[in-house]
PyMOL CGO cylinders between C-alpha atoms (Angstrom):
from pymol import cmd
from pymol.cgo import CYLINDER

trace = [
    CYLINDER, 25.38, 17.62, -6.09, 26.72, 14.72, -4.08, 0.3, 1, 1, 1, 1, 1, 1,
    CYLINDER, 26.72, 14.72, -4.08, 27.71, 14.90, -0.44, 0.3, 1, 1, 1, 1, 1, 1,
    CYLINDER, 27.71, 14.90, -0.44, 29.12, 11.98, 1.45, 0.3, 1, 1, 1, 1, 1, 1,
    CYLINDER, 29.12, 11.98, 1.45, 29.41, 11.27, 5.13, 0.3, 1, 1, 1, 1, 1, 1,
    CYLINDER, 29.41, 11.27, 5.13, 27.61, 9.54, 7.93, 0.3, 1, 1, 1, 1, 1, 1,
    CYLINDER, 27.61, 9.54, 7.93, 24.18, 10.48, 9.18, 0.3, 1, 1, 1, 1, 1, 1,
    CYLINDER, 24.18, 10.48, 9.18, 25.89, 11.44, 12.46, 0.3, 1, 1, 1, 1, 1, 1,
    CYLINDER, 25.89, 11.44, 12.46, 27.52, 14.37, 10.64, 0.3, 1, 1, 1, 1, 1, 1,
    CYLINDER, 27.52, 14.37, 10.64, 25.46, 17.43, 11.58, 0.3, 1, 1, 1, 1, 1, 1,
    CYLINDER, 25.46, 17.43, 11.58, 25.59, 18.85, 8.02, 0.3, 1, 1, 1, 1, 1, 1,
    CYLINDER, 25.59, 18.85, 8.02, 24.34, 15.58, 6.55, 0.3, 1, 1, 1, 1, 1, 1,
    CYLINDER, 24.34, 15.58, 6.55, 21.60, 15.36, 9.16, 0.3, 1, 1, 1, 1, 1, 1,
    CYLINDER, 21.60, 15.36, 9.16, 20.45, 18.91, 8.44, 0.3, 1, 1, 1, 1, 1, 1,
    CYLINDER, 20.45, 18.91, 8.44, 20.27, 18.13, 4.72, 0.3, 1, 1, 1, 1, 1, 1,
    CYLINDER, 20.27, 18.13, 4.72, 18.29, 14.96, 5.40, 0.3, 1, 1, 1, 1, 1, 1,
    CYLINDER, 18.29, 14.96, 5.40, 15.82, 16.82, 7.61, 0.3, 1, 1, 1, 1, 1, 1,
    CYLINDER, 15.82, 16.82, 7.61, 15.46, 19.59, 5.03, 0.3, 1, 1, 1, 1, 1, 1,
    CYLINDER, 15.46, 19.59, 5.03, 14.79, 16.99, 2.33, 0.3, 1, 1, 1, 1, 1, 1,
    CYLINDER, 14.79, 16.99, 2.33, 11.82, 15.64, 4.33, 0.3, 1, 1, 1, 1, 1, 1,
    CYLINDER, 11.82, 15.64, 4.33, 10.15, 19.02, 3.91, 0.3, 1, 1, 1, 1, 1, 1,
    CYLINDER, 10.15, 19.02, 3.91, 11.54, 20.48, 0.71, 0.3, 1, 1, 1, 1, 1, 1,
    CYLINDER, 11.54, 20.48, 0.71, 12.31, 17.69, -1.77, 0.3, 1, 1, 1, 1, 1, 1,
    CYLINDER, 12.31, 17.69, -1.77, 9.91, 17.62, -4.70, 0.3, 1, 1, 1, 1, 1, 1,
    CYLINDER, 9.91, 17.62, -4.70, 10.46, 13.92, -5.41, 0.3, 1, 1, 1, 1, 1, 1,
    CYLINDER, 10.46, 13.92, -5.41, 8.26, 11.73, -3.15, 0.3, 1, 1, 1, 1, 1, 1,
    CYLINDER, 8.26, 11.73, -3.15, 10.71, 8.83, -3.59, 0.3, 1, 1, 1, 1, 1, 1,
    CYLINDER, 10.71, 8.83, -3.59, 13.53, 10.96, -2.23, 0.3, 1, 1, 1, 1, 1, 1,
    CYLINDER, 13.53, 10.96, -2.23, 11.35, 12.11, 0.68, 0.3, 1, 1, 1, 1, 1, 1,
    CYLINDER, 11.35, 12.11, 0.68, 10.48, 8.47, 1.46, 0.3, 1, 1, 1, 1, 1, 1,
    CYLINDER, 10.48, 8.47, 1.46, 14.15, 7.44, 1.37, 0.3, 1, 1, 1, 1, 1, 1,
    CYLINDER, 14.15, 7.44, 1.37, 15.09, 10.36, 3.56, 0.3, 1, 1, 1, 1, 1, 1,
    CYLINDER, 15.09, 10.36, 3.56, 12.39, 9.55, 6.10, 0.3, 1, 1, 1, 1, 1, 1,
    CYLINDER, 12.39, 9.55, 6.10, 13.53, 5.91, 6.13, 0.3, 1, 1, 1, 1, 1, 1,
    CYLINDER, 13.53, 5.91, 6.13, 17.09, 7.01, 6.91, 0.3, 1, 1, 1, 1, 1, 1,
    CYLINDER, 17.09, 7.01, 6.91, 15.98, 9.38, 9.66, 0.3, 1, 1, 1, 1, 1, 1,
    CYLINDER, 15.98, 9.38, 9.66, 13.82, 6.78, 11.41, 0.3, 1, 1, 1, 1, 1, 1,
    CYLINDER, 13.82, 6.78, 11.41, 17.02, 5.30, 12.83, 0.3, 1, 1, 1, 1, 1, 1,
    CYLINDER, 17.02, 5.30, 12.83, 17.68, 8.56, 14.68, 0.3, 1, 1, 1, 1, 1, 1,
    CYLINDER, 17.68, 8.56, 14.68, 14.14, 9.15, 15.94, 0.3, 1, 1, 1, 1, 1, 1,
    CYLINDER, 14.14, 9.15, 15.94, 15.43, 9.19, 19.51, 0.3, 1, 1, 1, 1, 1, 1,
    CYLINDER, 15.43, 9.19, 19.51, 16.64, 12.73, 18.77, 0.3, 1, 1, 1, 1, 1, 1,
    CYLINDER, 16.64, 12.73, 18.77, 13.98, 15.43, 19.23, 0.3, 1, 1, 1, 1, 1, 1,
    CYLINDER, 13.98, 15.43, 19.23, 14.91, 17.37, 16.08, 0.3, 1, 1, 1, 1, 1, 1,
    CYLINDER, 14.91, 17.37, 16.08, 14.57, 14.21, 14.00, 0.3, 1, 1, 1, 1, 1, 1,
    CYLINDER, 14.57, 14.21, 14.00, 11.19, 13.41, 15.62, 0.3, 1, 1, 1, 1, 1, 1,
    CYLINDER, 11.19, 13.41, 15.62, 10.11, 16.93, 14.73, 0.3, 1, 1, 1, 1, 1, 1,
    CYLINDER, 10.11, 16.93, 14.73, 11.07, 16.41, 11.06, 0.3, 1, 1, 1, 1, 1, 1,
    CYLINDER, 11.07, 16.41, 11.06, 9.31, 13.02, 11.00, 0.3, 1, 1, 1, 1, 1, 1,
    CYLINDER, 9.31, 13.02, 11.00, 6.23, 14.52, 12.66, 0.3, 1, 1, 1, 1, 1, 1,
    CYLINDER, 6.23, 14.52, 12.66, 6.14, 17.25, 10.02, 0.3, 1, 1, 1, 1, 1, 1,
    CYLINDER, 6.14, 17.25, 10.02, 6.36, 14.64, 7.24, 0.3, 1, 1, 1, 1, 1, 1,
    CYLINDER, 6.36, 14.64, 7.24, 3.70, 12.46, 8.86, 0.3, 1, 1, 1, 1, 1, 1,
    CYLINDER, 3.70, 12.46, 8.86, 1.27, 15.34, 9.22, 0.3, 1, 1, 1, 1, 1, 1,
    CYLINDER, 1.27, 15.34, 9.22, 1.96, 17.23, 6.01, 0.3, 1, 1, 1, 1, 1, 1,
    CYLINDER, 1.96, 17.23, 6.01, 3.44, 15.15, 3.21, 0.3, 1, 1, 1, 1, 1, 1,
    CYLINDER, 3.44, 15.15, 3.21, 1.11, 14.68, 0.25, 0.3, 1, 1, 1, 1, 1, 1,
    CYLINDER, 1.11, 14.68, 0.25, 2.36, 11.13, -0.32, 0.3, 1, 1, 1, 1, 1, 1,
    CYLINDER, 2.36, 11.13, -0.32, 0.73, 8.42, 1.82, 0.3, 1, 1, 1, 1, 1, 1,
    CYLINDER, 0.73, 8.42, 1.82, 3.84, 6.22, 1.71, 0.3, 1, 1, 1, 1, 1, 1,
    CYLINDER, 3.84, 6.22, 1.71, 5.99, 9.02, 3.10, 0.3, 1, 1, 1, 1, 1, 1,
    CYLINDER, 5.99, 9.02, 3.10, 3.44, 9.72, 5.84, 0.3, 1, 1, 1, 1, 1, 1,
    CYLINDER, 3.44, 9.72, 5.84, 3.29, 6.03, 6.70, 0.3, 1, 1, 1, 1, 1, 1,
    CYLINDER, 3.29, 6.03, 6.70, 7.09, 5.66, 6.89, 0.3, 1, 1, 1, 1, 1, 1,
    CYLINDER, 7.09, 5.66, 6.89, 7.27, 8.69, 9.17, 0.3, 1, 1, 1, 1, 1, 1,
    CYLINDER, 7.27, 8.69, 9.17, 4.55, 7.24, 11.39, 0.3, 1, 1, 1, 1, 1, 1,
    CYLINDER, 4.55, 7.24, 11.39, 6.42, 3.94, 11.62, 0.3, 1, 1, 1, 1, 1, 1,
    CYLINDER, 6.42, 3.94, 11.62, 9.38, 5.85, 13.02, 0.3, 1, 1, 1, 1, 1, 1,
    CYLINDER, 9.38, 5.85, 13.02, 7.28, 7.77, 15.52, 0.3, 1, 1, 1, 1, 1, 1,
    CYLINDER, 7.28, 7.77, 15.52, 5.00, 5.04, 16.88, 0.3, 1, 1, 1, 1, 1, 1,
    CYLINDER, 5.00, 5.04, 16.88, 7.30, 4.17, 19.75, 0.3, 1, 1, 1, 1, 1, 1,
    CYLINDER, 7.30, 4.17, 19.75, 7.35, 7.86, 20.77, 0.3, 1, 1, 1, 1, 1, 1,
    CYLINDER, 7.35, 7.86, 20.77, 3.56, 8.20, 21.01, 0.3, 1, 1, 1, 1, 1, 1,
    CYLINDER, 3.56, 8.20, 21.01, 3.88, 9.48, 24.59, 0.3, 1, 1, 1, 1, 1, 1,
    CYLINDER, 3.88, 9.48, 24.59, 5.90, 12.49, 23.42, 0.3, 1, 1, 1, 1, 1, 1,
    CYLINDER, 5.90, 12.49, 23.42, 3.59, 15.57, 23.44, 0.3, 1, 1, 1, 1, 1, 1,
    CYLINDER, 3.59, 15.57, 23.44, 5.00, 16.87, 20.13, 0.3, 1, 1, 1, 1, 1, 1,
    CYLINDER, 5.00, 16.87, 20.13, 4.38, 13.50, 18.50, 0.3, 1, 1, 1, 1, 1, 1,
    CYLINDER, 4.38, 13.50, 18.50, 0.88, 13.36, 19.99, 0.3, 1, 1, 1, 1, 1, 1,
    CYLINDER, 0.88, 13.36, 19.99, 0.16, 16.77, 18.48, 0.3, 1, 1, 1, 1, 1, 1,
    CYLINDER, 0.16, 16.77, 18.48, 1.14, 15.45, 15.03, 0.3, 1, 1, 1, 1, 1, 1,
    CYLINDER, 1.14, 15.45, 15.03, -0.84, 12.24, 15.62, 0.3, 1, 1, 1, 1, 1, 1,
    CYLINDER, -0.84, 12.24, 15.62, -3.92, 14.30, 16.54, 0.3, 1, 1, 1, 1, 1, 1,
    CYLINDER, -3.92, 14.30, 16.54, -3.51, 16.27, 13.31, 0.3, 1, 1, 1, 1, 1, 1,
    CYLINDER, -3.51, 16.27, 13.31, -3.33, 13.04, 11.30, 0.3, 1, 1, 1, 1, 1, 1,
    CYLINDER, -3.33, 13.04, 11.30, -6.32, 11.61, 13.15, 0.3, 1, 1, 1, 1, 1, 1,
    CYLINDER, -6.32, 11.61, 13.15, -8.50, 14.57, 12.26, 0.3, 1, 1, 1, 1, 1, 1,
    CYLINDER, -8.50, 14.57, 12.26, -7.15, 15.53, 8.85, 0.3, 1, 1, 1, 1, 1, 1,
    CYLINDER, -7.15, 15.53, 8.85, -5.56, 12.62, 7.01, 0.3, 1, 1, 1, 1, 1, 1,
    CYLINDER, -5.56, 12.62, 7.01, -7.69, 11.47, 4.06, 0.3, 1, 1, 1, 1, 1, 1,
    CYLINDER, -7.69, 11.47, 4.06, -6.33, 7.91, 4.33, 0.3, 1, 1, 1, 1, 1, 1,
    CYLINDER, -6.33, 7.91, 4.33, -8.38, 5.61, 6.58, 0.3, 1, 1, 1, 1, 1, 1,
    CYLINDER, -8.38, 5.61, 6.58, -5.34, 3.39, 7.14, 0.3, 1, 1, 1, 1, 1, 1,
    CYLINDER, -5.34, 3.39, 7.14, -3.37, 6.32, 8.55, 0.3, 1, 1, 1, 1, 1, 1,
    CYLINDER, -3.37, 6.32, 8.55, -6.14, 7.20, 10.98, 0.3, 1, 1, 1, 1, 1, 1,
    CYLINDER, -6.14, 7.20, 10.98, -6.40, 3.57, 12.06, 0.3, 1, 1, 1, 1, 1, 1,
    CYLINDER, -6.40, 3.57, 12.06, -2.63, 3.40, 12.52, 0.3, 1, 1, 1, 1, 1, 1,
    CYLINDER, -2.63, 3.40, 12.52, -2.72, 6.44, 14.83, 0.3, 1, 1, 1, 1, 1, 1,
    CYLINDER, -2.72, 6.44, 14.83, -5.22, 4.74, 17.12, 0.3, 1, 1, 1, 1, 1, 1,
    CYLINDER, -5.22, 4.74, 17.12, -3.18, 1.53, 17.04, 0.3, 1, 1, 1, 1, 1, 1,
    CYLINDER, -3.18, 1.53, 17.04, -0.03, 3.48, 17.96, 0.3, 1, 1, 1, 1, 1, 1,
    CYLINDER, -0.03, 3.48, 17.96, -1.79, 5.06, 20.92, 0.3, 1, 1, 1, 1, 1, 1,
    CYLINDER, -1.79, 5.06, 20.92, -3.23, 1.75, 22.10, 0.3, 1, 1, 1, 1, 1, 1,
    CYLINDER, -3.23, 1.75, 22.10, 0.19, 0.32, 22.84, 0.3, 1, 1, 1, 1, 1, 1,
    CYLINDER, 0.19, 0.32, 22.84, 1.19, 3.15, 25.18, 0.3, 1, 1, 1, 1, 1, 1,
    CYLINDER, 1.19, 3.15, 25.18, 0.34, 4.39, 28.65, 0.3, 1, 1, 1, 1, 1, 1,
    CYLINDER, 0.34, 4.39, 28.65, -3.17, 5.81, 28.40, 0.3, 1, 1, 1, 1, 1, 1,
    CYLINDER, -3.17, 5.81, 28.40, -2.47, 8.17, 31.30, 0.3, 1, 1, 1, 1, 1, 1,
    CYLINDER, -2.47, 8.17, 31.30, 0.22, 9.84, 29.21, 0.3, 1, 1, 1, 1, 1, 1,
    CYLINDER, 0.22, 9.84, 29.21, -2.30, 10.94, 26.58, 0.3, 1, 1, 1, 1, 1, 1,
    CYLINDER, -2.30, 10.94, 26.58, -2.40, 14.68, 26.17, 0.3, 1, 1, 1, 1, 1, 1,
    CYLINDER, -2.40, 14.68, 26.17, -5.87, 16.21, 26.71, 0.3, 1, 1, 1, 1, 1, 1,
    CYLINDER, -5.87, 16.21, 26.71, -5.65, 17.45, 23.10, 0.3, 1, 1, 1, 1, 1, 1,
    CYLINDER, -5.65, 17.45, 23.10, -5.35, 13.83, 21.94, 0.3, 1, 1, 1, 1, 1, 1,
    CYLINDER, -5.35, 13.83, 21.94, -8.38, 12.80, 23.99, 0.3, 1, 1, 1, 1, 1, 1,
    CYLINDER, -8.38, 12.80, 23.99, -10.28, 15.72, 22.45, 0.3, 1, 1, 1, 1, 1, 1,
    CYLINDER, -10.28, 15.72, 22.45, -9.17, 14.67, 18.97, 0.3, 1, 1, 1, 1, 1, 1,
    CYLINDER, -9.17, 14.67, 18.97, -10.43, 11.12, 19.59, 0.3, 1, 1, 1, 1, 1, 1,
    CYLINDER, -10.43, 11.12, 19.59, -13.75, 12.52, 20.83, 0.3, 1, 1, 1, 1, 1, 1,
    CYLINDER, -13.75, 12.52, 20.83, -14.05, 14.84, 17.83, 0.3, 1, 1, 1, 1, 1, 1,
    CYLINDER, -14.05, 14.84, 17.83, -13.24, 11.94, 15.51, 0.3, 1, 1, 1, 1, 1, 1,
    CYLINDER, -13.24, 11.94, 15.51, -16.20, 10.04, 16.95, 0.3, 1, 1, 1, 1, 1, 1,
    CYLINDER, -16.20, 10.04, 16.95, -18.58, 12.74, 15.78, 0.3, 1, 1, 1, 1, 1, 1,
    CYLINDER, -18.58, 12.74, 15.78, -17.26, 13.07, 12.23, 0.3, 1, 1, 1, 1, 1, 1,
    CYLINDER, -17.26, 13.07, 12.23, -15.66, 9.78, 11.18, 0.3, 1, 1, 1, 1, 1, 1,
    CYLINDER, -15.66, 9.78, 11.18, -17.43, 7.98, 8.32, 0.3, 1, 1, 1, 1, 1, 1,
    CYLINDER, -17.43, 7.98, 8.32, -15.50, 4.72, 8.58, 0.3, 1, 1, 1, 1, 1, 1,
    CYLINDER, -15.50, 4.72, 8.58, -17.17, 2.42, 11.13, 0.3, 1, 1, 1, 1, 1, 1,
    CYLINDER, -17.17, 2.42, 11.13, -13.94, 0.52, 11.91, 0.3, 1, 1, 1, 1, 1, 1,
    CYLINDER, -13.94, 0.52, 11.91, -12.02, 3.70, 12.71, 0.3, 1, 1, 1, 1, 1, 1,
    CYLINDER, -12.02, 3.70, 12.71, -14.93, 4.98, 14.78, 0.3, 1, 1, 1, 1, 1, 1,
    CYLINDER, -14.93, 4.98, 14.78, -15.10, 1.69, 16.73, 0.3, 1, 1, 1, 1, 1, 1,
    CYLINDER, -15.10, 1.69, 16.73, -11.36, 1.71, 17.40, 0.3, 1, 1, 1, 1, 1, 1,
    CYLINDER, -11.36, 1.71, 17.40, -11.60, 5.29, 18.64, 0.3, 1, 1, 1, 1, 1, 1,
    CYLINDER, -11.60, 5.29, 18.64, -14.53, 4.34, 20.88, 0.3, 1, 1, 1, 1, 1, 1,
    CYLINDER, -14.53, 4.34, 20.88, -12.55, 1.43, 22.33, 0.3, 1, 1, 1, 1, 1, 1,
    CYLINDER, -12.55, 1.43, 22.33, -9.56, 3.66, 22.93, 0.3, 1, 1, 1, 1, 1, 1,
    CYLINDER, -9.56, 3.66, 22.93, -11.69, 6.24, 24.73, 0.3, 1, 1, 1, 1, 1, 1,
    CYLINDER, -11.69, 6.24, 24.73, -13.33, 3.49, 26.77, 0.3, 1, 1, 1, 1, 1, 1,
    CYLINDER, -13.33, 3.49, 26.77, -9.93, 2.08, 27.77, 0.3, 1, 1, 1, 1, 1, 1,
    CYLINDER, -9.93, 2.08, 27.77, -8.89, 5.45, 29.21, 0.3, 1, 1, 1, 1, 1, 1,
    CYLINDER, -8.89, 5.45, 29.21, -12.29, 5.96, 30.82, 0.3, 1, 1, 1, 1, 1, 1,
    CYLINDER, -12.29, 5.96, 30.82, -13.13, 8.98, 28.67, 0.3, 1, 1, 1, 1, 1, 1,
    CYLINDER, -13.13, 8.98, 28.67, -16.48, 9.83, 27.19, 0.3, 1, 1, 1, 1, 1, 1,
    CYLINDER, -16.48, 9.83, 27.19, -16.98, 9.19, 23.48, 0.3, 1, 1, 1, 1, 1, 1,
    CYLINDER, -16.98, 9.19, 23.48, -18.88, 12.49, 23.21, 0.3, 1, 1, 1, 1, 1, 1,
    CYLINDER, -18.88, 12.49, 23.21, -17.57, 16.03, 23.26, 0.3, 1, 1, 1, 1, 1, 1,
    CYLINDER, -17.57, 16.03, 23.26, -19.22, 18.55, 25.51, 0.3, 1, 1, 1, 1, 1, 1,
]
cmd.load_cgo(trace, "trace")
């Protein structure tokens, strides 16, 4: 089935957002996420991108979604998805990218859940580079590297 129109058309946008969650082809999901990144200023699009970043099985799809969300790292919904990635993503590069995304934003805007996720990461992260980046991030916001 072929549908044409602009991504501003609400029907097209709904189909694009559904494809980020439901399409079986990872290439299609990646293309869809790439298209939606241009509309990440809309909260429903950020929600679809956050879902893809936190849940897609394909690392490339997760990475493309993260690229679209990095500039919204102060958004609590985005921070929730970033915390999920930080604690659950099997890809070291994704976890590193989360910390890098947070580093470029106002540390005072970090949700307490995100601080807790960084602290939890310190206790269970195997990769020394990721652990060091998390420690530096916690230090920059004057938070303890340990959980209590």
